[in-house]
KEBAFI-226757 format. One line per 5 residues: number of its first residue (from 1); for each residue x, y, z of C-alpha. Coordinates in nm, 4 decimals. Layout:
BEGIN
NUM = X Y Z; ...
END
This chain:
BEGIN
1 = -2.9460 0.5603 2.1976; -2.8785 0.6120 1.8305; -2.8042 0.9438 1.6645; -2.7745 1.0769 1.3097; -2.5371 1.3544 1.2027
6 = -2.5840 1.5136 0.8620; -2.2962 1.6508 0.6565; -2.2088 1.7482 0.2995; -2.2048 1.4526 0.0600; -1.8334 1.3962 0.0090
11 = -1.7344 1.4759 0.3680; -1.8631 1.1534 0.5256; -1.5098 1.0191 0.5805; -1.4093 1.3422 0.7576; -1.7149 1.3358 0.9843
16 = -1.6572 0.9659 1.0592; -1.2999 1.0474 1.1588; -1.4238 1.3283 1.3851; -1.6592 1.0867 1.5631; -1.3959 0.8167 1.6011
21 = -1.1476 1.0659 1.7452; -1.4076 1.1313 2.0180; -1.4306 0.7532 2.0853; -1.7888 0.7453 1.9532; -1.9178 0.4207 1.7990
26 = -2.0079 0.4670 1.4313; -2.2875 0.2330 1.3160; -2.3477 0.3234 0.9535; -2.2191 0.5647 0.6892; -2.4652 0.6745 0.4210
31 = -2.4741 0.9484 0.1591; -2.4593 1.2731 0.3546; -2.5220 1.1244 0.6985; -2.3708 0.9002 0.9661; -2.5524 0.6955 1.2311
36 = -2.3738 0.6485 1.5645; -2.4446 0.5258 1.9173; -2.4110 0.6758 2.2633; -2.6009 0.8353 2.5496; -2.7182 1.1891 2.6232
41 = -2.3606 1.2970 2.6962; -2.2780 1.1916 2.3378; -2.5310 1.4337 2.1895; -2.3816 1.7100 2.4051; -2.0282 1.6262 2.2945
46 = -2.1129 1.5996 1.9240; -2.3065 1.9264 1.9102; -2.0211 2.1029 2.0836; -1.7296 1.9530 1.8900; -1.8296 1.8367 1.5410
51 = -1.6891 2.0768 1.2817; -1.8324 1.9243 0.9626; -2.1815 1.8182 1.0775; -2.4800 2.0393 0.9985; -2.7169 1.8982 1.2630
56 = -2.7321 1.6139 1.5157; -3.0562 1.4190 1.5587; -3.1793 1.1481 1.7937; -3.2866 0.8526 1.5782; -3.6211 0.7679 1.7386
61 = -3.7271 0.5036 1.4892; -3.6070 0.3332 1.1717; -3.8538 0.1200 0.9792; -3.8361 -0.0443 0.6363; -4.1040 -0.0901 0.3723
66 = -4.3267 0.2100 0.4484; -4.5478 0.2259 0.1397; -4.8838 0.3592 0.2627; -4.9960 0.6505 0.4781; -5.1841 0.4358 0.7327
71 = -4.8627 0.2516 0.8202; -4.6768 0.5818 0.8358; -4.9336 0.7168 1.0832; -4.9226 0.4025 1.2995; -4.5416 0.3964 1.3195
76 = -4.5194 0.7638 1.4147; -4.8049 0.7275 1.6665; -4.6290 0.4327 1.8337; -4.3475 0.6551 1.9647; -4.3857 0.7916 2.3188
81 = -4.3531 1.1521 2.2091; -4.4308 1.2924 2.5533; -4.0970 1.1466 2.6686; -3.9050 1.3601 2.4178; -4.0998 1.6771 2.3386
86 = -4.1216 1.9500 2.6037; -4.4723 2.0735 2.6844; -4.5938 2.3935 2.5237; -4.3502 2.3597 2.2328; -4.4559 2.4039 1.8725
91 = -4.3828 2.0937 1.6644; -4.2153 2.1601 1.3292; -4.2234 1.8670 1.0865; -3.9451 1.8555 0.8267; -4.0452 1.5891 0.5700
96 = -3.8335 1.4376 0.2932; -3.8890 1.1612 0.0388; -3.6384 1.0208 -0.2104; -3.7085 0.7234 -0.4370; -3.9984 0.6112 -0.2174
101 = -4.3609 0.5124 -0.2810; -4.4870 0.7998 -0.0669; -4.3752 1.1109 -0.2522; -4.6173 1.3833 -0.1386; -4.4172 1.5643 0.1291
106 = -4.7095 1.7954 0.2289; -4.9174 1.4835 0.3060; -4.6259 1.3211 0.4920; -4.5963 1.6402 0.6951; -4.9696 1.6591 0.7743
111 = -5.0002 1.2921 0.8753; -4.6877 1.3101 1.0914; -4.8192 1.6208 1.2680; -5.1567 1.4564 1.3245; -5.0032 1.1378 1.4693
116 = -4.7771 1.3251 1.7113; -5.0454 1.5677 1.8314; -5.2890 1.2812 1.8864; -5.0296 1.0935 2.0915; -4.9486 1.3839 2.3238
121 = -5.3054 1.5116 2.3623; -5.3466 1.3270 2.6952; -5.3008 1.6679 2.8608; -5.6252 1.8633 2.8115; -5.4437 2.1870 2.8772
126 = -5.1697 2.1177 2.6228; -5.0944 2.4386 2.4359; -4.7990 2.5772 2.2450; -4.5987 2.8958 2.2717; -4.5173 3.0100 1.9205
131 = -4.1586 3.1095 1.9938; -4.0749 2.7675 2.1406; -4.0175 2.5105 1.8686; -3.8936 2.1554 1.8290; -3.8128 1.9961 1.4921
136 = -3.9012 1.6402 1.3921; -3.7394 1.5167 1.0706; -3.9334 1.2507 0.8761; -3.7073 1.0973 0.6101; -3.8157 0.8380 0.3565
141 = -3.5410 0.6905 0.1393; -3.6213 0.3879 -0.0770; -3.9245 0.3264 0.1507; -3.7075 0.3160 0.4645; -3.8369 0.5589 0.7258
146 = -3.6168 0.7489 0.9685; -3.7879 0.9514 1.2417; -3.5473 1.1960 1.4034; -3.5542 1.4640 1.6718; -3.3373 1.7706 1.6158
151 = -3.1049 1.8266 1.9128; -2.9193 2.1173 1.7476; -3.1955 2.3456 1.6172; -3.0145 2.6011 1.3979; -2.7442 2.4446 1.1815
156 = -2.3989 2.3980 1.3311; -2.2445 2.6130 1.0577; -2.3741 2.9090 1.2617; -2.0703 2.9601 1.4813; -2.0772 3.2290 1.7456
161 = -1.8035 3.4433 1.5895; -1.9641 3.5354 1.2559; -2.0620 3.8917 1.3415; -2.0419 4.0076 0.9797; -2.0366 3.8200 0.6511
166 = -1.9255 3.8744 0.2920; -2.1350 3.8489 -0.0281; -1.9632 3.5234 -0.1343; -1.9241 3.3601 0.2035; -1.8322 2.9965 0.2571
171 = -2.0293 2.8009 0.5149; -1.8184 2.7376 0.8234; -1.8863 2.3617 0.8209; -1.7715 2.3329 0.4584; -1.4664 2.5493 0.5298
176 = -1.3708 2.3164 0.8168; -1.4336 2.0167 0.5922; -1.2003 2.1270 0.3130; -0.9325 2.2220 0.5679; -0.9449 1.8747 0.7237
181 = -0.9635 1.7114 0.3800; -0.6568 1.9008 0.2585; -0.4477 1.7909 0.5608; -0.2812 2.1347 0.5626; -0.0631 2.1301 0.8751
186 = 0.1911 2.4052 0.8152; 0.2129 2.6657 1.0910; 0.1907 2.9259 0.8147; -0.1339 2.9367 0.6147; -0.2263 3.1843 0.3421
191 = -0.5674 3.2791 0.2033; -0.5224 3.5353 -0.0792; -0.9021 3.5842 -0.1152; -0.9914 3.5782 0.2524; -1.3222 3.7668 0.2376
196 = -1.4766 3.7660 0.5861; -1.1990 3.5360 0.7115; -1.3926 3.2107 0.7453; -1.1215 2.9729 0.6205; -0.8391 3.1125 0.8339
201 = -1.0583 3.1429 1.1432; -1.1748 2.7816 1.1081; -0.8140 2.6693 1.0491; -0.7008 2.8513 1.3639; -0.9837 2.6972 1.5678
206 = -0.8844 2.3491 1.4455; -0.5154 2.4001 1.5205; -0.5853 2.5534 1.8629; -0.8484 2.2915 1.9582; -1.1261 2.5466 2.0055
211 = -1.4685 2.3790 2.0127; -1.6853 2.5256 1.7309; -2.0030 2.5155 1.9410; -1.8540 2.6599 2.2585; -2.0526 2.9836 2.2702
216 = -2.3841 2.8990 2.1075; -2.7133 2.7432 2.2182; -2.8698 2.4090 2.1264; -3.2205 2.2615 2.1161; -3.1294 1.9869 2.3657
221 = -3.0899 2.2495 2.6392; -3.4716 2.2574 2.6545; -3.5125 1.8797 2.6870; -3.5902 1.7562 3.0399; -3.4310 1.4183 2.9666
226 = -3.0883 1.5725 2.8976; -2.8727 1.6493 3.2017; -2.7738 2.0163 3.1710; -2.4665 1.9505 3.3869; -2.3222 1.7475 3.0977
231 = -2.3118 2.0600 2.8822; -2.1374 2.2668 3.1496; -1.8869 1.9868 3.2146; -1.8130 1.9437 2.8429; -1.7714 2.3189 2.7946
236 = -1.5295 2.3266 3.0882; -1.3316 2.0356 2.9368; -1.3299 2.2123 2.5996; -1.1833 2.5276 2.7522; -0.9094 2.3293 2.9296
241 = -0.8150 2.1549 2.6026; -0.7498 2.4730 2.4091; -0.3866 2.5077 2.3035; -0.1393 2.7846 2.2380; 0.0621 2.7454 1.9176
246 = 0.3019 2.9468 1.7078; 0.0751 3.0125 1.4092; 0.1275 3.2689 1.1343; -0.1836 3.2988 0.9190; -0.2088 3.5568 0.6408
251 = -0.5341 3.6776 0.4876; -0.5399 3.9233 0.1997; -0.8097 4.0821 -0.0140; -0.8496 4.3879 -0.2359; -1.1544 4.5127 -0.0430
256 = -1.0679 4.7215 0.2640; -1.4217 4.6977 0.4025; -1.4286 4.3169 0.3894; -1.0890 4.3071 0.5626; -1.2395 4.5042 0.8519
261 = -1.5167 4.2458 0.8703; -1.2594 3.9638 0.8717; -1.0646 4.1313 1.1507; -1.3790 4.1751 1.3630; -1.4778 3.8109 1.3075
266 = -1.1288 3.6961 1.4121; -1.1514 3.9095 1.7258; -1.4940 3.7609 1.8026; -1.3495 3.4098 1.7621; -1.0533 3.4938 1.9876
271 = -0.7937 3.4085 1.7210; -0.7027 3.7568 1.5971; -0.3464 3.7407 1.7313; -0.2740 3.4467 1.4991; -0.4042 3.6057 1.1765
276 = -0.2749 3.9109 0.9920; -0.5160 4.0674 0.7432; -0.4001 4.3231 0.4900; -0.4919 4.4633 0.1520; -0.3186 4.3043 -0.1466
281 = -0.3922 4.2242 -0.5092; -0.3072 3.8557 -0.5549; -0.2323 3.9008 -0.9258; 0.0544 4.1362 -0.8297; 0.1606 3.9649 -0.5064
286 = 0.4899 3.7814 -0.4659; 0.4597 3.4069 -0.3880; 0.4527 3.3238 -0.0166; 0.7206 3.0672 0.0711; 0.6838 2.7575 0.2910
291 = 0.3165 2.8025 0.3626; -0.0096 2.6224 0.2945; -0.2736 2.7824 0.0726; -0.6466 2.7343 0.1246; -0.8754 2.9768 -0.0533
296 = -1.2161 3.0448 -0.2044; -1.1360 3.2751 -0.5002; -1.4014 3.4558 -0.7088; -1.5357 3.2607 -1.0039; -1.7309 3.5268 -1.1930
301 = -2.0719 3.4575 -1.0451; -2.1460 3.6756 -0.7437; -1.8110 3.8547 -0.7593; -1.6678 3.9579 -1.0965; -1.2969 3.9788 -1.1732
306 = -1.1225 4.0836 -1.4969; -0.7982 3.8832 -1.4996; -0.9530 3.5629 -1.3699; -0.7575 3.3243 -1.5978; -0.4236 3.4608 -1.4795
311 = -0.5397 3.4385 -1.1171; -0.6194 3.0671 -1.1494; -0.2970 2.9898 -1.3366; -0.1010 3.1530 -1.0557; -0.2992 2.9641 -0.7878
316 = -0.2391 2.6374 -0.9708; 0.1355 2.7006 -0.9961; 0.1683 2.7856 -0.6272; -0.0424 2.4951 -0.5042; 0.1561 2.2249 -0.6858
321 = 0.4821 2.3141 -0.5102; 0.6112 2.0224 -0.3023; 0.6281 2.2309 0.0164; 0.2650 2.3459 -0.0115; -0.0551 2.1750 0.0989
326 = -0.4098 2.3036 0.0883; -0.6595 2.3629 -0.1882; -0.8886 2.5838 -0.3937; -1.2685 2.5713 -0.3702; -1.4332 2.7223 -0.6781
331 = -1.6815 2.6869 -0.9609; -1.4717 2.8568 -1.2255; -1.5383 2.5975 -1.4914; -1.2387 2.6803 -1.7104; -1.0002 2.5867 -1.4289
336 = -1.0605 2.2175 -1.4992; -0.8732 2.2525 -1.8317; -0.5512 2.3789 -1.6743; -0.5503 2.2147 -1.3323; -0.2384 2.0128 -1.2540
341 = -0.2821 1.6339 -1.2411; -0.1274 1.6333 -0.8922; -0.4494 1.7822 -0.7569; -0.7457 1.5769 -0.6391; -1.1014 1.7033 -0.6910
346 = -1.4353 1.6674 -0.5103; -1.7729 1.8387 -0.5756; -1.9741 2.0038 -0.2965; -2.2720 2.2369 -0.2654; -2.2166 2.5708 -0.0919
351 = -2.5545 2.7296 -0.0269; -2.7257 2.6622 -0.3613; -2.4153 2.6569 -0.5810; -2.2082 2.3614 -0.6918; -1.8390 2.4082 -0.6170
356 = -1.5301 2.1974 -0.6763; -1.2513 2.1564 -0.4258; -0.9039 2.0921 -0.5737; -0.6374 1.9898 -0.3239; -0.3158 1.7991 -0.2660
END
């Protein structure tokens, strides 16, 4: 079987490394997605362990030169959908078209729905239960069609531990991505703008080998063709692979309420004994020695701050020390004028905002 994992454009190399570390055969790397091979145990393993993927799909069909709707219908109809879709499930079509002849996504959606329903209508009593859903992704890119079945359902950034959030939260998958990209490996890690604690919690889960999908549900659990024992076995293996380490993570913020949220999230994730949260104004704080810094500081959009220029100058000075690794993810545009040339930079999208990650 072939699978497709989606990620943030710019994190493809990190996701590829994650797959290869799991001994999974990577077939192709494209912008924002990776195709790989395996069996049903592979889709269990990837949903449970991948930190930077948003969703994992079964690649049911890939076909080039789709330029008319009749061909699109015929290709989709040719798939034995009754082998993949559970009975009585509502079919959700997620269409997309980039630089292709067929551009009308509502029409792509309607034709895809029609082809699938016609194929599975052999059962006269076929009916759907509204709360049961399965997603089919129909992607057209330069007239190449990918037909994919969602095995994840809700995005993998939805970890089990996020009980509360902050107004300027960072998606967990992106937080994991910048941590892995920064190669921060110090046992001491500092986030001076910790918010709801996402960065430090994700860093602790990486260092302690805690599977990010350990306590959540997946779409594939409803598929008859996936052995449910594989999930239980993989969860058991994941629990046995967790490690104990001497970690000293520090999270600070000026908001007492958000620090309570961070503490509760850390407790929910089971990493609270490794992270100390306390109230501190970074502009007045003394530099932390011999530690990595990874942070998502305010950049005067959702959260306003008065002495923002001084904050970024101080962050820049601390990050360029030889003993420090890590990075700053931000969209404070003026930072680009003062950033040290030792720092690398990559652009991502967090929710609907463009952000830049500076690291060394």
